[in-house]
N, C-alpha and C positions, 0 to 999 in steps of 0.2 A: 650486400648492400641493394643490390641490384632488385633482390625478389622482395625485399622490403618494401623498395618506391613503387615496382609493381602494386604492393598489396595496398599501399599507402594511396596509389594513383585511383584503382578502381574503388575504395572505398570513398573518394572525397567525390567521383563521377558518379556513383550511387545516392551519395547523401545530395549531388545535385538535381539528379535527371528525379529523385524518389517519388516528393511530393509534387512536382508539378505533370509526371507523366504516370509513373506508375500505380500512383496513390487512387487516380481516378480512373485507369483501366481496372485494380482491384474491386471500388466501388460499382465499374458498371456489373460487375460479374456476381457482387453481392445484391444487387439493388432489385431483385426476386426476393428478397428473403423476407419483404414487407408491405402488406396490399390495404391500402385504406377501405373500408367497408363498406359497399351502397350507403348513404346518409336520408334518413327520414327528409323529404324537402318538407318541414313543416312552415306553416305562415307564421309563427312567432318568433320574434326577431329578439335577442337580447339589449339591454343597456349599455351603452358603451362610452367611456370618457377619455377625450383626446387631448393628453399633457402634451402642452408647446412649452419646448424649453429654451429659455431666451438667456443672455446674457449681453445688454448695451445693444438690443436689435431696432432702435427707433424706425433705420431706414426700411428694415422690410415686416415689422411683424403685423401692422396694416393689412397690407398685402395678404399674410399670410390667413390672417382670419379671417379675412374675405374669404379666400378659398376654403378655408374648412367649413365654415355657414353656408357654403354651396354643396358641400358635401350629402348625397341621398341617402337621407336617413332617416326615418320620424325624429321633429325636432322633440318631443317626450322622452325619447329613449338618449338622447345622448346632453353630454356636457363637455363643456373645453373651458380645460387649467392652461393659462398660463404659467410656466413655473417659472421666476423671473429669480436668477443666481445675484441677487442683490442687484441689478440694474442700477448703472450711475449717471443714465442718459432721460430721454424723453419715454423708453419702454412701456413703464405702466401705467404713464399719465395715457398713453395713447391705448391702454388695453383697457384703462378706466373708463372712455371711452364706445366701449362694445360690451360693457357689464351690464349683464341680464341673467335670469334666470338659468339661460345657458352658460354664460362665460362669466368666469370667474377668476381673479389675480392671486395668486400662490407665491407671493414672496420673501424669499427668505432672507431672515437680517443682516445676514452677514454673509460676502464673498466664500461659498466653502465649494465651489464645483458643481458640474452638470448635476453629478447625481447626486449629492445632498439636496438640489433643490426640486430631485423627481423624487424624491424621501418624500418629502413634504405634499407633493402633489399625491402620492401614494395615500397618505393618510388621509388628503380631503378627499379622495376621490368619491364616491356614491354605485360604480358598478362595477360590475366581475369582470368586466373583463377593459384593459389597458391598452392606449394606444397609444403611442411613445410618437412622436417627430420632431424634426428641426423646423427651425424656422426658415430656414432656406428652400426646404420640399416642398414642391407641390405634387398633391394629391387628386388622383382623378374623381368623379363625381362617385362613382360607382365601390370605391375602397370599403366601406365600412360593410355594405352589405357580400361584398366577395370573403372579407372576414367571417363575418356572421355564418358563414355559410361552413367554412374550415373549423371556425369551432364547433358544430355540431359534432364534431366526430371528438367523445370523451377523451380522447386519448391524447390529445393532441394538446400542448403546453403556450404554447409561441408559434407566431407566425413573423416570417421578414418578408419585407417588399421586397422587391428586385431595382437596383439601383438604374438610373435612365439619365445619362448627363445631356444638357441642354446648351448649344453655343448660344454665345449672344442675338448670333439672327435666327434663333429658333429650330435649328437641326438637332436629329439626335446625334451623338456625338460617342460617348462613351470614351475611356482613355485607352484609345486604340486595341485592340483585340483583347486586352486585359481584363475587362470588366465585365463583359461577354464570358470568358473563359471563366471567371469569380462565378458568375451566375450560375453557369452548368454545371461549376461543381458544386454546389449549393443545393440545384436540383438531384445532385447525385447522392449527395449524403442525406438527403430528407426520407430519401426512399432507401435508405440502410439504418443509420443508428439515429438520423435526427443533425441537425446543424449545429455546429459547435463555438459559431459567432452568427447573431443576426445584423440586419441594417442598420446602423443606429439613422439612416434616412427617416425610415419608419417602420415599426416593427409593431408587434401586440401581443400581451402577457394576459395570463389570466391573474388576476389579484393575489390571489390564493398561494401562487408560485411566488409572489415577489416577500415572503415572508422574510426571506433570508437577505433583502437585499443590502447590498453593502455602499459606501457612500466615498472607498478610498478607490475602485476600482470600474471600468467601463460598462455599461450598462449591458451592451450590444452582447457582450460576453458574458458575462455573469448571465442573463436570463439562460441561456442557451444552457447552462452548466447548473442550474440551479432546476431546472426541466429534467434533464438528466438525472439530479438527484433526490427528482420527486414521481420517478418512474414514469415520465411524460415527455411528449417527446419535440421539438421545436422545427417546423418546418418552412423552407421557401414556398412561396406561392408565386406562381410565373405571372398571374393576371393582377396583382398588385404592385403597383407603378409606384415610384418614389421617382420624382423628377426633379431636380436640380442642377443649376447651370454650372458651369466648372471655370475653377477660379481662374482670376482674373489676374495674380502676378501669379505667376506658373515657375518664378524663382523661391515662391516660402511651401512649393511642393513636396519638395524633400524634406524641410525641417516636417510638416503637415505630417508624412509618414512617418517620420522617424517619431517623434511624438506618441501615433496610432501604434506603434509596435511596442514603444514603451509601456504603453497603459495595457497589452494585450499581452507581456508578459509579467506583468504584476498581479491580471489576474489569472491568467493559468499558476502561476505561482503561488497564489494565496489562496489558488482552490486547487490546489495539486493532487487532492484526493479523486479528481477526476483523471488522472493519471494511470488510476490502477487499473487493469484489467479485469484482476478477480473481481472488482465489485461492480465495474461500470461495462464489461466486453468490447461490444465492437464500439460503442461512443470513445470508448478510452483509445482503442487503434485511430481513432477518427483527429480523437485529439493531438493525439501525436504525432499524426501525418502531416496533418492542414496548419500545425501551430509552431510542435516544436523542432520535425525534422524541416522545413520550411525556413524556421530560423536559422537552422545550421549551414542551411543555403550557401552562405558566402565560405564558411568553412570548406565546404568542399571545392567549389570553384578556385579558394587559393590552393588548398592542399591537390586540384588535377592540375591545377596549371604548374606550378612549383616542380612538381613529381615530374609532369610528361618533358618539360623542358631539360633536368637531367638525366632523364631514360633515354632524348631524344639520339644521342651520342652513338647508343648499341645498338636502337630498332628503330627500322622502315615505319612500324607502327605508330611508332610514338612520335615519330615529327610528322607525319601525317595527321594525328590526333592534335599534338602543339599546334601547326600551323592552323587547324580549322577550331582551335579557341582564338586562339590571335587575330583570325580572322573576323571572329564575333566581337571580340572586343574592338576593331579598328574600323568595324560594321557602326557599334555603337558610339564609336567618336565622331566619324562622319554625321551621325545625326544631330550630334550634341552640336557641330561648329559649324553645320551649315540647316537654314531652314529647306533648302531644297530635297534635303537627303532626307529629313523627316516627314516627307512626303510619300516618300518610298517605306510600302508596310513593312518588311523586312527589318529593313534599317530602325526604322522607327519604334517597332517589337523590342530590336537587341536594345534599343536606348531605356526605353521605359524597364526592359528586365535588370539591367543592369545597377540601373538609378538606384528602382526595388530596392534588392542587394545591397547598394552600398549604403543606403538607411537602413538597411537591416543591420548591418554591421554597425554601425554608428550607432542603434538605439543598443543594441548588446552590450557595447561600452558602455554606454552609459550606465544601462542596468545593472551589469557586475560592479559598477562604481558607486552602486546606491541610489543612480536619480530615479526617483517618481514622480510621475504629473498626475494632483489632482483638477488644480484651477485649469479653466479655459477660455478662450476666446475664438467665438465663433471662425472658421474660414471666409474672407471675404470673396464674393462669387457673384 
């Protein structure tokens, strides 16, 4: 019996640490497998369509359009489409005030979700390069020129920005070390087989890749998988920043995470051909590692905790391992209960880790019960 428990403990421990630690180390070993070739410094710039998705954004849409129109790119090469998901407030009216040859409203007659509104904009777009961005995201002036540089490489199918969270006081925050970690992981994936998920705040894609667009699964994951299907690479460009404010109501963060994970699970399930390593090679390994095994971490944590508790009576080693786990849970609890404790980086990281995996466990339960999420309400920031 003890041997079975030991096997389960080490299996659970492996699942827990693999996607967060072993997988990045594996990517670091593999990252020299691809190098972007020297690119010609052609003066010719491609035309681009910026697609701003909106649902009841009367409070922010004007500021977003002003930010977009200030992007440093030739006016004759850019158009802006606002994809309204049947907004019921003054959003569409505000957009009409900006209406010109470069700004147009594309409205869904019914509320069918973000991806459906985006699909209408894709059909209306005139450019070969599409830039998707959320209303809450602010883009630096050089964003489109940097994206144009990336798309000079014909093997690049999509480019993701890197997230930068801004506090209400204007300081760069990030969700603790987690956002920095995720951005680093994306850079590693870019150098191996390409991203398995893009940043929803801002990403660009060749219009030709969007022929397989799905309206029932999140576009940031779908786009990466469609690139792989087309034999192209989705990359993260650290020079391209998508800046947005942190959530005003932190109590809603758990539900936001859960919704995001359910949508991610739905995308991978619907496009599960990407899990086939015989067809997709290293990209398939990345999908398994970054998505599927990351979602299995709560199972690994439960296995490791329960089996080490059972084994502690037999071995000092498992007593130490159990104590370490309980200390981590205690650190997270302290950060949850005390704002002073949350200012201590290790405690804050422990809290974020456990909250993220609690949201993953809740999302897995809902997903297995058949819960699917198509419609959306943008997070209020």
